[in-house]
N, CA and C atoms of all chains as a GROMACS GRO file, in nm:
protein
  609
    1MET      N    1  -1.271  -4.721   3.686
    1MET     CA    2  -1.229  -4.679   3.540
    1MET      C    3  -1.286  -4.606   3.410
    2LYS      N    4  -1.438  -4.691   3.376
    2LYS     CA    5  -1.526  -4.620   3.245
    2LYS      C    6  -1.571  -4.484   3.255
    3LYS      N    7  -1.545  -4.424   3.416
    3LYS     CA    8  -1.646  -4.343   3.491
    3LYS      C    9  -1.578  -4.221   3.389
    4ILE      N   10  -1.485  -4.259   3.480
    4ILE     CA   11  -1.343  -4.193   3.466
    4ILE      C   12  -1.275  -4.117   3.294
    5LEU      N   13  -1.296  -4.210   3.283
    5LEU     CA   14  -1.266  -4.248   3.093
    5LEU      C   15  -1.358  -4.149   3.068
    6GLY      N   16  -1.487  -4.176   3.056
    6GLY     CA   17  -1.574  -4.084   2.981
    6GLY      C   18  -1.608  -3.929   3.081
    7ARG      N   19  -1.599  -3.909   3.246
    7ARG     CA   20  -1.500  -3.758   3.235
    7ARG      C   21  -1.437  -3.753   3.172
    8LEU      N   22  -1.318  -3.772   3.170
    8LEU     CA   23  -1.196  -3.742   3.070
    8LEU      C   24  -1.235  -3.645   2.946
    9VAL      N   25  -1.308  -3.806   2.846
    9VAL     CA   26  -1.353  -3.738   2.719
    9VAL      C   27  -1.474  -3.674   2.771
   10LEU      N   28  -1.530  -3.596   2.869
   10LEU     CA   29  -1.674  -3.546   2.887
   10LEU      C   30  -1.557  -3.361   2.887
   11VAL      N   31  -1.504  -3.361   2.982
   11VAL     CA   32  -1.389  -3.279   2.997
   11VAL      C   33  -1.323  -3.251   2.836
   12GLY      N   34  -1.259  -3.296   2.723
   12GLY     CA   35  -1.204  -3.263   2.643
   12GLY      C   36  -1.279  -3.213   2.557
   13ALA      N   37  -1.408  -3.259   2.538
   13ALA     CA   38  -1.505  -3.205   2.464
   13ALA      C   39  -1.519  -3.090   2.478
   14LEU      N   40  -1.615  -3.031   2.589
   14LEU     CA   41  -1.550  -2.929   2.697
   14LEU      C   42  -1.541  -2.813   2.592
   15ALA      N   43  -1.375  -2.866   2.640
   15ALA     CA   44  -1.253  -2.742   2.608
   15ALA      C   45  -1.239  -2.734   2.505
   16GLY      N   46  -1.253  -2.810   2.412
   16GLY     CA   47  -1.242  -2.781   2.280
   16GLY      C   48  -1.341  -2.698   2.173
   17GLY      N   49  -1.500  -2.756   2.271
   17GLY     CA   50  -1.597  -2.628   2.235
   17GLY      C   51  -1.557  -2.520   2.281
   18ALA      N   52  -1.530  -2.462   2.348
   18ALA     CA   53  -1.526  -2.319   2.438
   18ALA      C   54  -1.369  -2.290   2.345
   19VAL      N   55  -1.285  -2.338   2.292
   19VAL     CA   56  -1.180  -2.312   2.234
   19VAL      C   57  -1.276  -2.285   2.093
   20ALA      N   58  -1.317  -2.310   1.999
   20ALA     CA   59  -1.341  -2.306   1.892
   20ALA      C   60  -1.457  -2.263   1.839
   21VAL      N   61  -1.538  -2.222   2.028
   21VAL     CA   62  -1.638  -2.044   2.003
   21VAL      C   63  -1.512  -1.983   1.976
   22GLY      N   64  -1.416  -1.995   2.076
   22GLY     CA   65  -1.345  -1.823   2.102
   22GLY      C   66  -1.288  -1.788   1.988
   23ASN      N   67  -1.277  -1.914   1.920
   23ASN     CA   68  -1.152  -1.805   1.764
   23ASN      C   69  -1.235  -1.846   1.637
   24TYR      N   70  -1.390  -1.888   1.657
   24TYR     CA   71  -1.472  -1.808   1.575
   24TYR      C   72  -1.555  -1.632   1.654
   25LEU      N   73  -1.518  -1.639   1.743
   25LEU     CA   74  -1.530  -1.502   1.792
   25LEU      C   75  -1.452  -1.406   1.795
   26ARG      N   76  -1.265  -1.457   1.795
   26ARG     CA   77  -1.213  -1.342   1.723
   26ARG      C   78  -1.235  -1.345   1.545
   27LYS      N   79  -1.264  -1.434   1.556
   27LYS     CA   80  -1.269  -1.383   1.379
   27LYS      C   81  -1.403  -1.310   1.330
   28SER      N   82  -1.538  -1.314   1.409
   28SER     CA   83  -1.574  -1.246   1.348
   28SER      C   84  -1.607  -1.103   1.386
   29ALA      N   85  -1.526  -1.091   1.511
   29ALA     CA   86  -1.512  -0.929   1.553
   29ALA      C   87  -1.402  -0.889   1.503
   30PRO      N   88  -1.504  -0.725   1.450
   30PRO     CA   89  -1.416  -0.634   1.403
   30PRO      C   90  -1.238  -0.591   1.423
   31SER      N   91  -1.184  -0.589   1.404
   31SER     CA   92  -1.017  -0.591   1.408
   31SER      C   93  -0.982  -0.473   1.412
   32GLY      N   94  -0.997  -0.367   1.565
   32GLY     CA   95  -0.879  -0.334   1.648
   32GLY      C   96  -0.788  -0.251   1.541
   33GLU      N   97  -0.667  -0.344   1.503
   33GLU     CA   98  -0.574  -0.350   1.442
   33GLU      C   99  -0.561  -0.232   1.367
   34GLU      N  100  -0.411  -0.179   1.364
   34GLU     CA  101  -0.361  -0.017   1.337
   34GLU      C  102  -0.347  -0.095   1.218
   35VAL      N  103  -0.367  -0.127   1.055
   35VAL     CA  104  -0.348  -0.104   0.879
   35VAL      C  105  -0.272  -0.047   0.830
   36VAL      N  106  -0.343   0.117   0.899
   36VAL     CA  107  -0.263   0.236   0.803
   36VAL      C  108  -0.170   0.288   0.878
   37GLN      N  109  -0.069   0.352   0.807
   37GLN     CA  110   0.025   0.479   0.891
   37GLN      C  111   0.028   0.533   0.764
   38ILE      N  112   0.071   0.677   0.834
   38ILE     CA  113   0.001   0.783   0.722
   38ILE      C  114   0.145   0.927   0.847
   39SER      N  115   0.256   0.913   0.702
   39SER     CA  116   0.368   0.956   0.830
   39SER      C  117   0.338   1.098   0.741
   40PHE      N  118   0.383   1.227   0.810
   40PHE     CA  119   0.339   1.374   0.731
   40PHE      C  120   0.471   1.418   0.710
   41ASP      N  121   0.482   1.582   0.671
   41ASP     CA  122   0.564   1.637   0.660
   41ASP      C  123   0.680   1.673   0.784
   42ASP      N  124   0.602   1.688   0.851
   42ASP     CA  125   0.702   1.728   0.968
   42ASP      C  126   0.653   1.654   1.054
   43ASN      N  127   0.702   1.477   0.970
   43ASN     CA  128   0.712   1.413   1.077
   43ASN      C  129   0.657   1.350   1.222
   44THR      N  130   0.550   1.351   1.222
   44THR     CA  131   0.428   1.247   1.292
   44THR      C  132   0.330   1.174   1.245
   45THR      N  133   0.367   1.057   1.290
   45THR     CA  134   0.290   0.961   1.248
   45THR      C  135   0.086   0.977   1.257
   46GLN      N  136   0.011   0.884   1.202
   46GLN     CA  137  -0.128   0.932   1.229
   46GLN      C  138  -0.142   0.776   1.219
   47PRO      N  139  -0.213   0.615   1.281
   47PRO     CA  140  -0.210   0.557   1.230
   47PRO      C  141  -0.364   0.505   1.290
   48LEU      N  142  -0.442   0.450   1.187
   48LEU     CA  143  -0.533   0.416   1.140
   48LEU      C  144  -0.601   0.259   1.178
   49SER      N  145  -0.674   0.261   1.237
   49SER     CA  146  -0.722   0.096   1.253
   49SER      C  147  -0.834   0.070   1.152
   50ALA      N  148  -0.828  -0.083   1.113
   50ALA     CA  149  -0.912  -0.174   1.030
   50ALA      C  150  -1.117  -0.122   1.019
   51SER      N  151  -1.092  -0.133   1.233
   51SER     CA  152  -1.255  -0.038   1.229
   51SER      C  153  -1.301   0.076   1.196
   52SER      N  154  -1.148   0.173   1.133
   52SER     CA  155  -1.230   0.272   1.121
   52SER      C  156  -1.249   0.352   1.017
   53VAL      N  157  -1.381   0.360   0.980
   53VAL     CA  158  -1.442   0.467   0.839
   53VAL      C  159  -1.321   0.440   0.749
   54GLU      N  160  -1.249   0.600   0.826
   54GLU     CA  161  -1.100   0.599   0.674
   54GLU      C  162  -1.035   0.494   0.639
   55GLY      N  163  -0.988   0.376   0.852
   55GLY     CA  164  -0.933   0.296   0.806
   55GLY      C  165  -0.899   0.180   0.691
   56GLN      N  166  -1.118   0.211   0.658
   56GLN     CA  167  -1.172   0.122   0.591
   56GLN      C  168  -1.117   0.225   0.413
   57GLU      N  169  -1.162   0.295   0.400
   57GLU     CA  170  -1.132   0.375   0.297
   57GLU      C  171  -0.988   0.373   0.198
   58PHE      N  172  -0.854   0.335   0.324
   58PHE     CA  173  -0.778   0.307   0.276
   58PHE      C  174  -0.744   0.205   0.227
   59THR      N  175  -0.807   0.083   0.327
   59THR     CA  176  -0.751  -0.067   0.233
   59THR      C  177  -0.822  -0.105   0.148
   60ASP      N  178  -0.944  -0.055   0.137
   60ASP     CA  179  -1.057  -0.155  -0.010
   60ASP      C  180  -0.940  -0.059  -0.088
   61ILE      N  181  -0.913   0.081  -0.155
   61ILE     CA  182  -0.798   0.102  -0.214
   61ILE      C  183  -0.711  -0.035  -0.237
   62ALA      N  184  -0.591   0.011  -0.121
   62ALA     CA  185  -0.519  -0.108  -0.104
   62ALA      C  186  -0.539  -0.265  -0.126
   63ARG      N  187  -0.660  -0.313  -0.117
   63ARG     CA  188  -0.632  -0.482  -0.155
   63ARG      C  189  -0.639  -0.457  -0.289
   64LYS      N  190  -0.768  -0.380  -0.321
   64LYS     CA  191  -0.738  -0.375  -0.462
   64LYS      C  192  -0.598  -0.406  -0.527
   65LEU      N  193  -0.574  -0.289  -0.539
   65LEU     CA  194  -0.390  -0.213  -0.590
   65LEU      C  195  -0.268  -0.310  -0.593
   66VAL      N  196  -0.315  -0.423  -0.423
   66VAL     CA  197  -0.219  -0.551  -0.384
   66VAL      C  198  -0.259  -0.648  -0.459
   67ALA      N  199  -0.386  -0.674  -0.508
   67ALA     CA  200  -0.409  -0.795  -0.625
   67ALA      C  201  -0.398  -0.777  -0.761
   68LEU      N  202  -0.410  -0.575  -0.780
   68LEU     CA  203  -0.347  -0.610  -0.963
   68LEU      C  204  -0.257  -0.600  -0.956
   69GLY      N  205  -0.147  -0.518  -0.882
   69GLY     CA  206  -0.040  -0.458  -0.820
   69GLY      C  207  -0.048  -0.317  -0.952
   70VAL      N  208   0.079  -0.231  -0.888
   70VAL     CA  209   0.064  -0.052  -0.940
   70VAL      C  210   0.150   0.000  -1.093
   71MET      N  211  -0.441   0.708  -2.535
   71MET     CA  212  -0.272   0.750  -2.618
   71MET      C  213  -0.187   0.785  -2.591
   72ALA      N  214  -0.169   0.861  -2.454
   72ALA     CA  215  -0.125   0.940  -2.374
   72ALA      C  216  -0.054   0.922  -2.295
   73THR      N  217  -0.080   0.807  -2.280
   73THR     CA  218   0.047   0.694  -2.177
   73THR      C  219   0.052   0.635  -2.212
   74GLU      N  220   0.046   0.544  -2.359
   74GLU     CA  221   0.121   0.546  -2.424
   74GLU      C  222   0.272   0.583  -2.408
   75GLU      N  223   0.209   0.727  -2.512
   75GLU     CA  224   0.338   0.831  -2.530
   75GLU      C  225   0.381   0.866  -2.418
   76ASN      N  226   0.360   0.886  -2.320
   76ASN     CA  227   0.430   0.880  -2.167
   76ASN      C  228   0.534   0.787  -2.165
   77THR      N  229   0.457   0.692  -2.134
   77THR     CA  230   0.552   0.545  -2.146
   77THR      C  231   0.733   0.550  -2.234
   78ALA      N  232   0.659   0.603  -2.347
   78ALA     CA  233   0.762   0.622  -2.440
   78ALA      C  234   0.911   0.697  -2.442
   79SER      N  235   0.855   0.847  -2.431
   79SER     CA  236   0.963   0.952  -2.431
   79SER      C  237   0.907   0.978  -2.272
   80ASN      N  238   0.932   0.812  -2.114
   80ASN     CA  239   1.026   0.794  -2.008
   80ASN      C  240   1.112   0.753  -2.002
   81GLY      N  241   1.194   0.674  -2.052
   81GLY     CA  242   1.318   0.541  -2.093
   81GLY      C  243   1.338   0.591  -1.955
   82GLY      N  244   1.428   0.712  -1.939
   82GLY     CA  245   1.423   0.747  -1.762
   82GLY      C  246   1.389   0.692  -1.692
   83LEU      N  247   1.247   0.730  -1.644
   83LEU     CA  248   1.184   0.681  -1.560
   83LEU      C  249   1.184   0.528  -1.492
   84GLU      N  250   1.104   0.474  -1.656
   84GLU     CA  251   1.129   0.332  -1.627
   84GLU      C  252   1.331   0.301  -1.649
   85ARG      N  253   1.395   0.335  -1.646
   85ARG     CA  254   1.498   0.256  -1.617
   85ARG      C  255   1.504   0.324  -1.467
   86VAL      N  256   1.459   0.424  -1.405
   86VAL     CA  257   1.494   0.408  -1.220
   86VAL      C  258   1.410   0.312  -1.182
   87VAL      N  259   1.251   0.344  -1.221
   87VAL     CA  260   1.182   0.248  -1.148
   87VAL      C  261   1.212   0.147  -1.193
   88GLY      N  262   1.317   0.069  -1.325
   88GLY     CA  263   1.385  -0.038  -1.271
   88GLY      C  264   1.476  -0.102  -1.206
   89ASP      N  265   1.539   0.068  -1.159
   89ASP     CA  266   1.684   0.021  -1.051
   89ASP      C  267   1.635  -0.029  -0.984
   90LEU      N  268   1.547   0.077  -0.905
   90LEU     CA  269   1.441   0.066  -0.854
   90LEU      C  270   1.478  -0.102  -0.727
   91ARG      N  271   1.298  -0.139  -0.838
   91ARG     CA  272   1.246  -0.275  -0.823
   91ARG      C  273   1.388  -0.393  -0.807
   92ALA      N  274   1.541  -0.374  -0.876
   92ALA     CA  275   1.608  -0.484  -0.951
   92ALA      C  276   1.681  -0.449  -0.776
   93LEU      N  277   1.679  -0.314  -0.707
   93LEU     CA  278   1.747  -0.306  -0.572
   93LEU      C  279   1.670  -0.279  -0.445
   94SER      N  280   1.543  -0.295  -0.489
   94SER     CA  281   1.460  -0.400  -0.399
   94SER      C  282   1.358  -0.491  -0.458
   95GLU      N  283   1.414  -0.557  -0.348
   95GLU     CA  284   1.395  -0.754  -0.419
   95GLU      C  285   1.219  -0.704  -0.325
   96ASP      N  286   1.132  -0.694  -0.177
   96ASP     CA  287   1.051  -0.758  -0.198
   96ASP      C  288   0.952  -0.650  -0.219
   97MET      N  289   0.936  -0.574  -0.339
   97MET     CA  290   0.907  -0.495  -0.373
   97MET      C  291   0.822  -0.591  -0.508
   98ARG      N  292   0.690  -0.586  -0.504
   98ARG     CA  293   0.611  -0.667  -0.627
   98ARG      C  294   0.640  -0.607  -0.742
   99SER      N  295   0.556  -0.479  -0.762
   99SER     CA  296   0.559  -0.415  -0.867
   99SER      C  297   0.535  -0.254  -0.831
  100CYS      N  298   0.580  -0.145  -0.896
  100CYS     CA  299   0.649  -0.027  -0.816
  100CYS      C  300   0.570   0.095  -0.946
  101ALA      N  301   0.546   0.169  -0.861
  101ALA     CA  302   0.451   0.314  -1.051
  101ALA      C  303   0.498   0.444  -1.046
  102VAL      N  304   0.489   0.545  -1.079
  102VAL     CA  305   0.476   0.694  -1.056
  102VAL      C  306   0.369   0.762  -1.082
  103LEU      N  307   0.325   0.790  -1.028
  103LEU     CA  308   0.262   0.845  -1.023
  103LEU      C  309   0.255   0.972  -1.060
  104SER      N  310   0.218   1.093  -1.170
  104SER     CA  311   0.233   1.279  -1.168
  104SER      C  312   0.191   1.356  -1.038
  105ALA      N  313   0.220   1.460  -1.068
  105ALA     CA  314   0.086   1.581  -0.993
  105ALA      C  315  -0.079   1.567  -1.024
  106ASP      N  316  -0.097   1.550  -1.181
  106ASP     CA  317  -0.211   1.573  -1.190
  106ASP      C  318  -0.302   1.423  -1.231
  107GLY      N  319  -0.248   1.310  -1.173
  107GLY     CA  320  -0.285   1.167  -1.151
  107GLY      C  321  -0.216   1.125  -1.274
  108GLU      N  322  -0.152   1.133  -1.396
  108GLU     CA  323  -0.103   1.066  -1.440
  108GLU      C  324  -0.028   0.915  -1.407
  109LEU      N  325  -0.040   0.827  -1.437
  109LEU     CA  326   0.010   0.685  -1.460
  109LEU      C  327   0.207   0.710  -1.488
  110HIS      N  328   0.283   0.769  -1.532
  110HIS     CA  329   0.427   0.740  -1.565
  110HIS      C  330   0.518   0.593  -1.614
  111ALA      N  331   0.496   0.548  -1.513
  111ALA     CA  332   0.567   0.406  -1.538
  111ALA      C  333   0.522   0.324  -1.418
  112SER      N  334   0.494   0.216  -1.504
  112SER     CA  335   0.441   0.088  -1.417
  112SER      C  336   0.425  -0.008  -1.411
  113SER      N  337   0.449  -0.117  -1.414
  113SER     CA  338   0.423  -0.254  -1.419
  113SER      C  339   0.347  -0.374  -1.510
  114HIS      N  340   0.206  -0.216  -1.553
  114HIS     CA  341   0.140  -0.273  -1.627
  114HIS      C  342   0.181  -0.217  -1.812
  115ALA      N  343   0.128  -0.326  -1.880
  115ALA     CA  344   0.141  -0.242  -1.934
  115ALA      C  345   0.000  -0.131  -2.037
  116PRO      N  346   0.033  -0.075  -2.143
  116PRO     CA  347  -0.142   0.029  -2.189
  116PRO      C  348  -0.242  -0.021  -2.184
  117GLY      N  349  -0.355  -0.063  -2.107
  117GLY     CA  350  -0.447  -0.090  -2.152
  117GLY      C  351  -0.526  -0.029  -2.022
  118VAL      N  352  -0.608  -0.088  -1.978
  118VAL     CA  353  -0.791  -0.104  -1.867
  118VAL      C  354  -0.684  -0.098  -1.737
  119ASP      N  355  -0.608  -0.187  -1.779
  119ASP     CA  356  -0.611  -0.190  -1.612
  119ASP      C  357  -0.416  -0.081  -1.532
  120ARG      N  358  -0.401  -0.080  -1.638
  120ARG     CA  359  -0.332   0.046  -1.610
  120ARG      C  360  -0.382   0.163  -1.565
  121GLU      N  361  -0.507   0.180  -1.643
  121GLU     CA  362  -0.561   0.307  -1.623
  121GLU      C  363  -0.600   0.277  -1.511
  122ARG      N  364  -0.657   0.153  -1.457
  122ARG     CA  365  -0.801   0.128  -1.329
  122ARG      C  366  -0.681   0.192  -1.205
  123ALA      N  367  -0.551   0.119  -1.252
  123ALA     CA  368  -0.388   0.135  -1.123
  123ALA      C  369  -0.388   0.259  -1.065
  124ALA      N  370  -0.408   0.381  -1.211
  124ALA     CA  371  -0.366   0.439  -1.209
  124ALA      C  372  -0.471   0.547  -1.128
  125ALA      N  373  -0.597   0.585  -1.115
  125ALA     CA  374  -0.747   0.620  -1.096
  125ALA      C  375  -0.706   0.556  -0.881
  126MET      N  376  -0.698   0.400  -0.919
  126MET     CA  377  -0.664   0.401  -0.804
  126MET      C  378  -0.590   0.460  -0.656
  127LEU      N  379  -0.480   0.518  -0.734
  127LEU     CA  380  -0.360   0.523  -0.726
  127LEU      C  381  -0.357   0.699  -0.664
  128ALA      N  382  -0.448   0.764  -0.792
  128ALA     CA  383  -0.457   0.891  -0.832
  128ALA      C  384  -0.553   0.918  -0.672
  129ALA      N  385  -0.632   0.805  -0.594
  129ALA     CA  386  -0.801   0.818  -0.517
  129ALA      C  387  -0.695   0.805  -0.381
  130LEU      N  388  -0.688   0.740  -0.252
  130LEU     CA  389  -0.527   0.638  -0.219
  130LEU      C  390  -0.432   0.846  -0.250
  131ARG      N  391  -0.422   0.893  -0.269
  131ARG     CA  392  -0.348   0.983  -0.273
  131ARG      C  393  -0.400   1.124  -0.237
  132ASP      N  394  -0.561   1.121  -0.248
  132ASP     CA  395  -0.598   1.261  -0.246
  132ASP      C  396  -0.646   1.174  -0.065
  133LEU      N  397  -0.723   1.088  -0.050
  133LEU     CA  398  -0.727   1.031   0.033
  133LEU      C  399  -0.647   1.082   0.189
  134ALA      N  400  -0.528   1.064   0.140
  134ALA     CA  401  -0.394   1.064   0.298
  134ALA      C  402  -0.380   1.268   0.205
  135GLU      N  403  -0.404   1.248   0.105
  135GLU     CA  404  -0.353   1.498   0.175
  135GLU      C  405  -0.504   1.525   0.214
  136ARG      N  406  -0.543   1.442   0.185
  136ARG     CA  407  -0.730   1.529   0.326
  136ARG      C  408  -0.684   1.500   0.426
  137ALA      N  409  -0.572   1.337   0.442
  137ALA     CA  410  -0.608   1.351   0.593
  137ALA      C  411  -0.531   1.433   0.645
  138ALA      N  412  -0.372   1.413   0.661
  138ALA     CA  413  -0.311   1.556   0.645
  138ALA      C  414  -0.353   1.736   0.654
  139ARG      N  415  -0.468   1.802   0.535
  139ARG     CA  416  -0.517   1.912   0.580
  139ARG      C  417  -0.635   1.834   0.725
  140GLU      N  418  -0.661   1.760   0.697
  140GLU     CA  419  -0.764   1.761   0.809
  140GLU      C  420  -0.684   1.786   0.954
  141ASN      N  421  -0.568   1.661   0.911
  141ASN     CA  422  -0.474   1.718   1.097
  141ASN      C  423  -0.346   1.855   1.088
  142GLY      N  424  -0.436   1.916   1.035
  142GLY     CA  425  -0.317   2.041   1.016
  142GLY      C  426  -0.203   2.081   0.964
  143LYS      N  427  -0.132   1.989   0.910
  143LYS     CA  428  -0.029   1.944   0.772
  143LYS      C  429  -0.049   1.981   0.668
  144SER      N  430   0.084   1.999   0.604
  144SER     CA  431   0.146   2.077   0.495
  144SER      C  432   0.133   1.920   0.347
  145HIS      N  433   0.145   1.818   0.347
  145HIS     CA  434   0.197   1.753   0.312
  145HIS      C  435   0.177   1.601   0.361
  146VAL      N  436   0.200   1.495   0.363
  146VAL     CA  437   0.227   1.362   0.364
  146VAL      C  438   0.273   1.310   0.293
  147SER      N  439   0.391   1.252   0.362
  147SER     CA  440   0.542   1.204   0.314
  147SER      C  441   0.516   1.090   0.254
  148GLN      N  442   0.432   1.035   0.348
  148GLN     CA  443   0.466   0.856   0.334
  148GLN      C  444   0.322   0.753   0.390
  149VAL      N  445   0.240   0.703   0.284
  149VAL     CA  446   0.182   0.586   0.366
  149VAL      C  447   0.102   0.439   0.338
  150ARG      N  448   0.155   0.388   0.434
  150ARG     CA  449   0.152   0.256   0.466
  150ARG      C  450   0.058   0.160   0.457
  151VAL      N  451   0.015   0.059   0.383
  151VAL     CA  452  -0.184  -0.042   0.434
  151VAL      C  453  -0.118  -0.129   0.434
  152LYS      N  454  -0.145  -0.177   0.537
  152LYS     CA  455  -0.139  -0.388   0.498
  152LYS      C  456  -0.228  -0.390   0.514
  153THR      N  457  -0.243  -0.479   0.414
  153THR     CA  458  -0.401  -0.602   0.371
  153THR      C  459  -0.310  -0.727   0.365
  154GLU      N  460  -0.463  -0.852   0.366
  154GLU     CA  461  -0.412  -0.951   0.436
  154GLU      C  462  -0.261  -1.000   0.321
  155GLU      N  463  -0.291  -0.960   0.193
  155GLU     CA  464  -0.184  -1.037   0.049
  155GLU      C  465  -0.081  -0.924   0.021
  156GLY      N  466  -0.080  -0.839   0.163
  156GLY     CA  467   0.077  -0.782   0.162
  156GLY      C  468   0.016  -0.623   0.131
  157HIS      N  469   0.096  -0.491   0.119
  157HIS     CA  470   0.148  -0.431   0.164
  157HIS      C  471   0.133  -0.330   0.072
  158LEU      N  472   0.077  -0.193   0.065
  158LEU     CA  473   0.056  -0.124  -0.042
  158LEU      C  474   0.147   0.036   0.013
  159LEU      N  475   0.233   0.100  -0.014
  159LEU     CA  476   0.338   0.105   0.023
  159LEU      C  477   0.291   0.303  -0.093
  160LEU      N  478   0.322   0.480  -0.002
  160LEU     CA  479   0.252   0.556  -0.132
  160LEU      C  480   0.464   0.666  -0.078
  161VAL      N  481   0.503   0.693  -0.179
  161VAL     CA  482   0.605   0.794  -0.096
  161VAL      C  483   0.571   0.931  -0.221
  162ARG      N  484   0.548   1.037  -0.124
  162ARG     CA  485   0.545   1.174  -0.177
  162ARG      C  486   0.626   1.279  -0.252
  163LEU      N  487   0.670   1.261  -0.390
  163LEU     CA  488   0.771   1.314  -0.437
  163LEU      C  489   0.758   1.448  -0.473
  164ASP      N  490   0.828   1.540  -0.436
  164ASP     CA  491   0.893   1.661  -0.388
  164ASP      C  492   0.723   1.797  -0.508
  165SER      N  493   0.759   1.748  -0.670
  165SER     CA  494   0.673   1.742  -0.774
  165SER      C  495   0.577   1.730  -0.731
  166GLY      N  496   0.479   1.697  -0.650
  166GLY     CA  497   0.351   1.582  -0.591
  166GLY      C  498   0.348   1.494  -0.621
  167GLY      N  499   0.365   1.482  -0.718
  167GLY     CA  500   0.329   1.317  -0.736
  167GLY      C  501   0.366   1.227  -0.680
  168ALA      N  502   0.337   1.047  -0.715
  168ALA     CA  503   0.391   0.991  -0.587
  168ALA      C  504   0.510   0.812  -0.680
  169LEU      N  505   0.485   0.788  -0.512
  169LEU     CA  506   0.553   0.707  -0.633
  169LEU      C  507   0.505   0.544  -0.492
  170ALA      N  508   0.448   0.442  -0.559
  170ALA     CA  509   0.428   0.372  -0.554
  170ALA      C  510   0.462   0.234  -0.549
  171ALA      N  511   0.436   0.159  -0.475
  171ALA     CA  512   0.483   0.014  -0.440
  171ALA      C  513   0.378  -0.061  -0.362
  172THR      N  514   0.405  -0.238  -0.421
  172THR     CA  515   0.324  -0.349  -0.400
  172THR      C  516   0.422  -0.441  -0.316
  173THR      N  517   0.394  -0.477  -0.212
  173THR     CA  518   0.473  -0.609  -0.173
  173THR      C  519   0.421  -0.754  -0.140
  174GLY      N  520   0.487  -0.843  -0.054
  174GLY     CA  521   0.339  -0.930  -0.034
  174GLY      C  522   0.380  -0.913   0.132
  175PRO      N  523   0.281  -1.007   0.240
  175PRO     CA  524   0.253  -0.956   0.318
  175PRO      C  525   0.440  -0.986   0.418
  176ASP      N  526   0.484  -1.110   0.393
  176ASP     CA  527   0.604  -1.056   0.486
  176ASP      C  528   0.774  -0.947   0.412
  177ALA      N  529   0.694  -0.884   0.357
  177ALA     CA  530   0.826  -0.774   0.293
  177ALA      C  531   0.861  -0.748   0.380
  178ARG      N  532   0.986  -0.694   0.378
  178ARG     CA  533   1.104  -0.583   0.457
  178ARG      C  534   1.059  -0.432   0.433
  179VAL      N  535   0.886  -0.408   0.511
  179VAL     CA  536   0.836  -0.294   0.459
  179VAL      C  537   0.888  -0.182   0.517
  180GLY      N  538   0.991  -0.154   0.578
  180GLY     CA  539   1.080  -0.084   0.624
  180GLY      C  540   1.191  -0.005   0.571
  181LEU      N  541   1.232  -0.173   0.471
  181LEU     CA  542   1.329  -0.126   0.396
  181LEU      C  543   1.300  -0.136   0.229
  182VAL      N  544   1.226  -0.171   0.241
  182VAL     CA  545   1.136  -0.062   0.102
  182VAL      C  546   1.073   0.065   0.116
  183LEU      N  547   1.040   0.113   0.176
  183LEU     CA  548   1.029   0.210   0.201
  183LEU      C  549   1.133   0.347   0.212
  184TYR      N  550   1.220   0.256   0.265
  184TYR     CA  551   1.416   0.301   0.268
  184TYR      C  552   1.431   0.358   0.112
  185ASP      N  553   1.433   0.242   0.074
  185ASP     CA  554   1.470   0.232  -0.105
  185ASP      C  555   1.392   0.346  -0.145
  186MET      N  556   1.263   0.351  -0.113
  186MET     CA  557   1.156   0.402  -0.228
  186MET      C  558   1.234   0.574  -0.220
  187ARG      N  559   1.184   0.587  -0.062
  187ARG     CA  560   1.260   0.765  -0.031
  187ARG      C  561   1.392   0.799  -0.062
  188ASN      N  562   1.475   0.709  -0.131
  188ASN     CA  563   1.578   0.728  -0.163
  188ASN      C  564   1.604   0.770  -0.299
  189ALA      N  565   1.516   0.709  -0.356
  189ALA     CA  566   1.496   0.713  -0.502
  189ALA      C  567   1.405   0.858  -0.563
  190ARG      N  568   1.340   0.838  -0.461
  190ARG     CA  569   1.289   0.998  -0.446
  190ARG      C  570   1.308   1.158  -0.586
  191GLY      N  571   1.472   1.158  -0.479
  191GLY     CA  572   1.519   1.208  -0.570
  191GLY      C  573   1.542   1.178  -0.749
  192GLU      N  574   1.583   1.038  -0.814
  192GLU     CA  575   1.582   1.089  -0.924
  192GLU      C  576   1.478   1.064  -0.967
  193VAL      N  577   1.358   1.002  -0.890
  193VAL     CA  578   1.217   1.001  -1.040
  193VAL      C  579   1.158   1.093  -1.026
  194ASP      N  580   1.188   1.243  -0.889
  194ASP     CA  581   1.184   1.367  -0.992
  194ASP      C  582   1.221   1.428  -1.057
  195LYS      N  583   1.336   1.386  -1.108
  195LYS     CA  584   1.438   1.486  -1.182
  195LYS      C  585   1.428   1.343  -1.309
  196ALA      N  586   1.359   1.243  -1.346
  196ALA     CA  587   1.322   1.181  -1.495
  196ALA      C  588   1.180   1.195  -1.491
  197LEU      N  589   1.111   1.259  -1.390
  197LEU     CA  590   0.937   1.298  -1.468
  197LEU      C  591   1.008   1.391  -1.521
  198GLY      N  592   1.048   1.505  -1.455
  198GLY     CA  593   1.140   1.673  -1.544
  198GLY      C  594   1.116   1.626  -1.634
  199GLU      N  595   1.225   1.592  -1.636
  199GLU     CA  596   1.317   1.578  -1.743
  199GLU      C  597   1.243   1.473  -1.905
  200GLY      N  598   1.109   1.431  -1.852
  200GLY     CA  599   0.995   1.335  -1.962
  200GLY      C  600   0.912   1.456  -2.013
  201LYS      N  601   0.893   1.547  -1.952
  201LYS     CA  602   0.789   1.624  -1.939
  201LYS      C  603   0.867   1.745  -2.048
  202GLN      N  604   0.983   1.755  -2.050
  202GLN     CA  605   1.051   1.841  -2.152
  202GLN      C  606   1.022   1.857  -2.302
  203PRO      N  607   0.948   1.922  -2.404
  203PRO     CA  608   0.931   1.934  -2.509
  203PRO      C  609   1.085   1.872  -2.569
   0.00000   0.00000   0.00000
């Protein structure tokens, strides 16, 4: 019984560690999410991801404007 | 100083922007940028923050117009940028200016943009009236 409990604790600890590492990696990885959407006069749209240089230019300014208000 | 004069002479524009903010409850702040990069109506009192907001809005509009040129398009019609704290929305006016707004992160952005697009005509009209001597 003691042996089983010990193994259960070990498995639980390993699972917890795996979840924590996964979350850490997910947070530190650059986001490829589309955060900028530019629509043109011909009704076409260009999405930009947060990881692109162009997307970062937009988000850097937008972040300040959202905090400051317009 | 010029900004203060614009605020005083643009009562019509302030009213249009006020009506838009009242209509679109998810909107946190709203501003009108003219084609020459001047802020004609905004949530800010005249001062440093207002000038800073005008400069940043003009920079964002220029970035969007550059993206249009690079893609072989004539103009940008609207821009939406998602940040952790909320959204920044920009709608181009026929006069070459822009109507800008910020929202919270959980705002119904499509609805806010719809209201902004509907207000474009009135904003342009009020902007034109404000420029007349």
